[in-house]
ZAKOL-55201 format. One record per residue (C-alpha): x, y, z. Coordinates in pm, whole numbers, plus 50000, padded with zeros to 5 digits. Example, Ala and Ser with C-alpha at 12.3 -4.5 7.8 and 13.67 -1.06 7.14 Angstrom:
<pts>
51230 / 49550 / 50780 .
51367 / 49894 / 50714 .
</pts>
This chain:
<pts>
20871 / 05703 / 22158 .
21200 / 05562 / 22060 .
21357 / 05871 / 22123 .
21217 / 05935 / 22463 .
21338 / 05577 / 22549 .
21682 / 05651 / 22380 .
21723 / 05972 / 22589 .
21625 / 05805 / 22917 .
21893 / 05519 / 22844 .
22150 / 05755 / 22794 .
22048 / 05970 / 23069 .
22054 / 05670 / 23308 .
22407 / 05544 / 23175 .
22532 / 05919 / 23219 .
22396 / 05927 / 23592 .
22587 / 05584 / 23620 .
22896 / 05698 / 23486 .
22892 / 06012 / 23673 .
22848 / 05832 / 23995 .
23136 / 05594 / 23933 .
23375 / 05870 / 23840 .
23282 / 06070 / 24155 .
23335 / 05777 / 24370 .
23669 / 05738 / 24223 .
23746 / 06074 / 24330 .
23610 / 06031 / 24675 .
23327 / 06238 / 24661 .
22999 / 06156 / 24836 .
22799 / 06065 / 24503 .
22743 / 05675 / 24527 .
22540 / 05424 / 24285 .
22313 / 05122 / 24421 .
22342 / 04874 / 24150 .
22359 / 04550 / 24325 .
22019 / 04366 / 24248 .
21808 / 04415 / 23911 .
21542 / 04593 / 24158 .
21820 / 04860 / 24224 .
21884 / 04884 / 23844 .
21516 / 04945 / 23798 .
21512 / 05219 / 24082 .
21789 / 05379 / 23883 .
21605 / 05398 / 23554 .
21327 / 05554 / 23787 .
21547 / 05776 / 23922 .
21693 / 05915 / 23632 .
21312 / 05976 / 23497 .
21257 / 06160 / 23821 .
21597 / 06380 / 23787 .
21491 / 06438 / 23399 .
21130 / 06542 / 23533 .
21269 / 06738 / 23821 .
21521 / 06930 / 23569 .
21218 / 07001 / 23329 .
21010 / 07140 / 23593 .
21165 / 07244 / 23910 .
21441 / 07318 / 23736 .
21340 / 07545 / 23454 .
21157 / 07739 / 23699 .
21438 / 07775 / 23923 .
21628 / 07898 / 23611 .
21399 / 08160 / 23546 .
21360 / 08268 / 23935 .
21746 / 08315 / 23923 .
21818 / 08494 / 23616 .
21947 / 08828 / 23736 .
22193 / 08611 / 23964 .
22289 / 08392 / 23644 .
22352 / 08714 / 23459 .
22555 / 08852 / 23741 .
22763 / 08539 / 23738 .
22804 / 08478 / 23356 .
22564 / 08173 / 23379 .
22791 / 07992 / 23676 .
22514 / 07962 / 23917 .
22322 / 07746 / 23702 .
22567 / 07487 / 23819 .
22434 / 07531 / 24158 .
22075 / 07503 / 24027 .
22204 / 07166 / 23860 .
22338 / 07044 / 24148 .
22051 / 07149 / 24382 .
21820 / 06945 / 24153 .
22045 / 06621 / 24183 .
22099 / 06663 / 24558 .
21700 / 06668 / 24577 .
21639 / 06375 / 24374 .
21915 / 06141 / 24517 .
21794 / 06231 / 24879 .
21502 / 06056 / 24731 .
21722 / 05742 / 24703 .
21625 / 05620 / 24359 .
21942 / 05384 / 24292 .
22221 / 05655 / 24365 .
22260 / 05894 / 24683 .
22454 / 06162 / 24803 .
22535 / 06139 / 25124 .
22803 / 06289 / 25377 .
22857 / 06418 / 25716 .
22966 / 06727 / 25598 .
22693 / 06945 / 25421 .
22959 / 07099 / 25185 .
23100 / 06787 / 25071 .
22741 / 06700 / 24971 .
22708 / 07007 / 24776 .
23043 / 06957 / 24616 .
22922 / 06621 / 24505 .
22605 / 06712 / 24380 .
22770 / 07007 / 24172 .
23040 / 06788 / 24033 .
22803 / 06502 / 23968 .
22583 / 06738 / 23757 .
22882 / 06843 / 23557 .
22981 / 06499 / 23506 .
22633 / 06399 / 23375 .
22620 / 06651 / 23137 .
22951 / 06601 / 22983 .
22870 / 06237 / 22992 .
22558 / 06259 / 22841 .
22649 / 06492 / 22551 .
22949 / 06299 / 22461 .
22704 / 05985 / 22465 .
22484 / 06185 / 22248 .
22740 / 06238 / 22003 .
22869 / 05905 / 22006 .
22571 / 05718 / 21966 .
22342 / 05776 / 21656 .
21968 / 05879 / 21736 .
21716 / 05597 / 21628 .
</pts>
């Protein structure tokens, strides 16, 4: 149970860090944490993101296996960006909204890459409980 809570907090910190970096890069990935309720929503959003990635993400990655092989795994970035964009549309503490749909996709793909990088860096810095 401690391990699950540990990974959940690290994922939430990774989403927040990725949103801040993406916002600094003028991407459409925006974090909403002005009140304690919004912080709680961010925790729920990161749990929904993890659940969506564990279920829908696995199904999409298995279905798109030939395409992933043709692109040497780079299509996984598109799948991860799609999952992030899908969860961001639910508005749980973070959103990806732009007038340009291509800007949303770019923000989602860059955001998913940033979440992965920050999460792996945090897991290497902070020891497991």
